[in-house]
N, C-alpha and C positions, 0 to 999 in steps of 0.2 A: 579668237579665226580673228579677228579687226586685227592684233599684235600682229599674226601670223603675216596675213597679207599685206600690212603697210612694211615686215620687216622684205616680202617682196621686193615688193614693188620698189622701196628705197637699193636693195643690192641692183638692181638685172637696168639701173636707171632711169623705169619706165615711169614713179612717181615728178621723180624730175620733167623727161620732158609734157609729164600734165600741168604740169607752172606752168609749163613756159608759154603752151599754146590756150593756159588760161590765161593769160597776163598777157598774151599779143591783142586774143579776141577775145573781146568783152559781149557779144552777143553768144560768144559758147558756153562762154562762164553765166551768163544768162539763162543760156536756157537748162546745160548741166543745177543750176541751185535749182528752179521749179520742177525738174524732171527728181531732185529728191524729196525736194516737199511733200510732194504731191502721192512720190512715190510712202513716203514717210506717214504720209495720211491713210495710203488705202492699202501697207504692211496693220497700221494700228486697227483700222476697221474690220479687216479680213480675220485679227486674232482676237478682237474683242467678239466676232461674230462665234468666233470656236470657243472663244469658251461662253460664250450664253445659251448655245441652242445645238454646241457639236460640230466635230469634224467632216461628221456624213450630210446635213446640214450644209455646211459651209461649202462643200468641194460639190453639191447639189447645184446650189447659190452662184456658182463660179464655173461648172458646166452650161446652167442657164441661159449668165451671160453670155459664152462664148459661142450659142446657138446666135444667139441673136446677134452678135456681131456677125455669124456666117452667110444668114437670114439677109441684115442688109446689107452686106456686102455681094449679096447675091441682087440684091434687086435694085442695090444704086449703083455697080459693075455689075453690066453683064457679064457670062461665062457662062462656059459650058454644065449643063445641071446633069452631074449623075446620083440613082439615086439609089448608093454605095452613102453618101452621103446623108440617108435617111435613118437606114438599117445602122452607120456610124452610132448616129445621135444619139439611137433610140435602144444602139446595145450597152451605149453608155450613161442610158437614166435610167435606162431598167434594172444596172448594178448598180447604181444607188438607190433607188427605189429599193428594192434588194433586201441594201445593204442596213438601210432605215427602219424596215420590218423587222428585224434580226432585232437588232439593237433595242429597238423598242418591247420586242416577247424577251429578252432576256432581263428588264425591270419587271416582267409581271410576274407575281410568283407564281411555282410551279400549280402546288396548289390547286388554287383558285381557276385555273389555267382547266385542268381535270378532270374535275368535279360540278356538275353538271345540276348537283341542288345544294342549295344552300344549309346550315347548319342549324335551322328555325324547324325548314320539314325532313330532316333527318330526326330533330329533336321530337316533331310530333307524333312522328310513326313510330321510334323506339318507347316513348310513352306512353300510347295508345297498346301494346302489345305488351308495355309494364303491368296496365290497368286490368287485363285481363287472365293476365296471368299470377298473377302474386299474392303470395297474403301474410308478407311481414316485408320490408324496409326498410332501409338505415339509408338517408339523406346524407350526401357529402357535397359541398362543392370543392368547384378547385380553379389556378386560373392557370394559363400553357403560359409559351412563354411571347406569346399579342399580347398579355394584358386580356386576350375577353374570359370572361368567370360564368365558365361552366358549370352547370350543375347533376353532378352525377348519382342516378340510383340506382345502389347497390339493389338487387332479388333476391330473394330466397323464400322458393317454391317449399311448403311444407305438407 
């Protein structure tokens, strides 16, 4: 991308005009340099945020920053207020919240979401039934994919 932009600006002469303006006005060159450094820092922070906490959290944070900028602009520079600003902000934040909830639900295994009883209570219920109706049993142990060892009792009624 950088090479393509450099080639295009070289071919249409924009790069030379930019260099000429920077050489003539040192204040613009200073502003451009400060802007470049601050942009690099902010993009690096944003990408670290995305890497560490995910894209949804990063978008939520940038949206909150924009909302705070909007609130500060209303406080510092008086202008007409419309409830559409509030409704729009609630729609954007609500969409980010829903996306975050769905992302967290995807990380939770399906079995733990659908069952209300844990394995120990199921084991206790089955064991009490086995004791009442069994006259002969064979004990076996097995391990499932999650590494949990379970005791399986085969019951034979004679």
